[in-house]
C-alpha positions as a Markdown table, in Angstrom:
| # | Residue | x | y | z |
|---|---|---|---|---|
| 1 | Unk | 0.0 | 0.0 | 0.0 |
| 2 | Unk | 1.4 | 3.4 | -1.0 |
| 3 | Unk | 0.5 | 6.4 | 1.1 |
| 4 | Unk | 1.3 | 10.1 | 0.5 |
| 5 | Unk | 2.1 | 12.5 | 3.4 |
| 6 | Unk | -0.1 | 15.6 | 3.1 |
| 7 | Unk | 1.0 | 19.2 | 3.4 |
| 8 | Unk | 0.2 | 19.1 | 7.1 |
| 9 | Unk | 2.6 | 16.1 | 7.6 |
| 10 | Unk | -0.2 | 13.6 | 8.2 |
| 11 | Unk | -1.2 | 10.3 | 6.5 |
| 12 | Unk | -4.6 | 8.6 | 6.6 |
| 13 | Unk | -4.6 | 4.9 | 7.4 |
| 14 | Unk | -8.4 | 4.5 | 7.0 |
| 15 | Unk | -11.4 | 4.0 | 9.2 |
| 16 | Unk | -10.2 | 0.6 | 10.2 |
| 17 | Unk | -7.5 | 2.1 | 12.4 |
| 18 | Unk | -9.5 | 5.1 | 13.7 |
| 19 | Unk | -8.9 | 5.8 | 17.4 |
| 20 | Unk | -6.1 | 3.3 | 17.7 |
| 21 | Unk | -2.7 | 4.2 | 19.2 |
| 22 | Unk | 0.5 | 3.4 | 17.4 |
| 23 | Unk | 4.2 | 3.5 | 18.5 |
| 24 | Unk | 6.3 | 5.2 | 15.8 |
| 25 | Unk | 9.7 | 3.7 | 15.3 |
| 26 | Unk | 12.2 | 5.5 | 13.1 |
| 27 | Unk | 15.2 | 3.6 | 11.9 |
| 28 | Unk | 18.6 | 5.2 | 11.0 |
| 29 | Unk | 17.9 | 4.5 | 7.3 |
| 30 | Unk | 14.7 | 6.6 | 7.4 |
| 31 | Unk | 12.3 | 3.6 | 7.6 |
| 32 | Unk | 9.3 | 4.3 | 9.7 |
| 33 | Unk | 7.4 | 1.5 | 11.4 |
| 34 | Unk | 3.9 | 2.0 | 13.0 |
| 35 | Unk | 3.3 | -0.6 | 15.7 |
| 36 | Unk | -0.3 | -0.8 | 17.1 |
| 37 | Unk | -0.3 | -0.7 | 20.9 |
| 38 | Unk | -2.8 | -1.0 | 23.7 |
| 39 | Unk | -2.3 | 1.2 | 26.7 |
| 40 | Unk | -3.1 | -0.3 | 30.1 |
| 41 | Unk | -3.2 | 2.2 | 33.0 |
| 42 | Unk | -1.0 | 1.3 | 35.9 |
| 43 | Unk | -2.8 | 0.8 | 39.2 |
| 44 | Unk | -2.2 | 3.5 | 41.8 |
| 45 | Unk | 0.4 | 2.7 | 44.3 |
| 46 | Unk | 0.2 | 3.8 | 48.0 |
| 47 | Unk | 2.6 | 6.6 | 47.3 |
| 48 | Unk | 0.6 | 8.2 | 44.5 |
| 49 | Unk | -2.2 | 10.6 | 45.3 |
| 50 | Unk | -5.4 | 11.0 | 43.3 |
| 51 | Unk | -5.7 | 13.9 | 41.0 |
| 52 | Unk | -6.7 | 17.1 | 42.8 |
| 53 | Unk | -9.7 | 17.8 | 40.6 |
| 54 | Unk | -11.1 | 14.3 | 41.4 |
| 55 | Unk | -10.7 | 15.0 | 45.2 |
| 56 | Unk | -12.7 | 18.3 | 45.1 |
| 57 | Unk | -15.3 | 18.1 | 47.8 |
| 58 | Unk | -18.7 | 19.6 | 48.2 |
| 59 | Unk | -17.2 | 22.8 | 49.7 |
| 60 | Unk | -15.5 | 23.5 | 46.4 |
| 61 | Unk | -18.6 | 22.7 | 44.4 |
| 62 | Unk | -20.7 | 25.0 | 46.7 |
| 63 | Unk | -18.1 | 27.8 | 46.3 |
| 64 | Unk | -18.1 | 27.4 | 42.5 |
| 65 | Unk | -21.9 | 27.5 | 42.4 |
| 66 | Unk | -22.0 | 30.6 | 44.6 |
| 67 | Unk | -19.5 | 32.4 | 42.3 |
| 68 | Unk | -21.4 | 31.5 | 39.2 |
| 69 | Unk | -24.7 | 32.7 | 40.8 |
| 70 | Unk | -23.1 | 36.0 | 41.8 |
| 71 | Unk | -21.7 | 36.5 | 38.3 |
| 72 | Unk | -24.6 | 35.2 | 36.3 |
| 73 | Unk | -25.2 | 38.6 | 34.6 |
| 74 | Unk | -21.6 | 38.9 | 33.5 |
| 75 | Unk | -21.6 | 35.3 | 32.2 |
| 76 | Unk | -24.8 | 35.9 | 30.2 |
| 77 | Unk | -23.3 | 39.1 | 28.7 |
| 78 | Unk | -20.1 | 37.4 | 27.7 |
| 79 | Unk | -22.0 | 34.4 | 26.2 |
| 80 | Unk | -24.2 | 36.9 | 24.1 |
| 81 | Unk | -21.0 | 38.7 | 23.0 |
| 82 | Unk | -19.3 | 35.4 | 22.1 |
| 83 | Unk | -22.3 | 34.2 | 20.0 |
| 84 | Unk | -22.0 | 37.2 | 17.8 |
| 85 | Unk | -18.3 | 36.7 | 17.1 |
| 86 | Unk | -17.0 | 34.6 | 14.3 |
| 87 | Unk | -14.9 | 31.7 | 15.6 |
| 88 | Unk | -11.1 | 32.3 | 15.4 |
| 89 | Unk | -10.6 | 29.4 | 13.0 |
| 90 | Unk | -13.0 | 30.9 | 10.5 |
| 91 | Unk | -11.4 | 34.4 | 10.8 |
| 92 | Unk | -8.0 | 32.8 | 10.1 |
| 93 | Unk | -9.4 | 31.0 | 7.0 |
| 94 | Unk | -11.0 | 34.2 | 5.7 |
| 95 | Unk | -7.7 | 36.1 | 6.3 |
| 96 | Unk | -5.7 | 33.5 | 4.5 |
| 97 | Unk | -8.1 | 33.5 | 1.5 |
| 98 | Unk | -7.8 | 37.3 | 1.3 |
| 99 | Unk | -4.0 | 37.1 | 1.4 |
| 100 | Unk | -4.0 | 34.7 | -1.6 |
| 101 | Unk | -6.0 | 37.2 | -3.8 |
């Protein structure tokens, strides 16, 4: 099978491999080998602590809820402003198209 690397430096392997992880091995002669891998998370040891966001308690949740309630008007104003703006990616595409003219 012959594949071409696109301008972005990517190749497409097809839907059969969608979502899979590959280890990329590059040999000194320039050969590239893709090896499919399965990642198995290691169990937590006694010395590791859980992620801080997972350990957030009800006090944190209550504080976040209070803050969002106090700033509801500001949040609504920002959301209304953001809905009227063109997404950054679209602005970049438009700018690039204008530069090519």
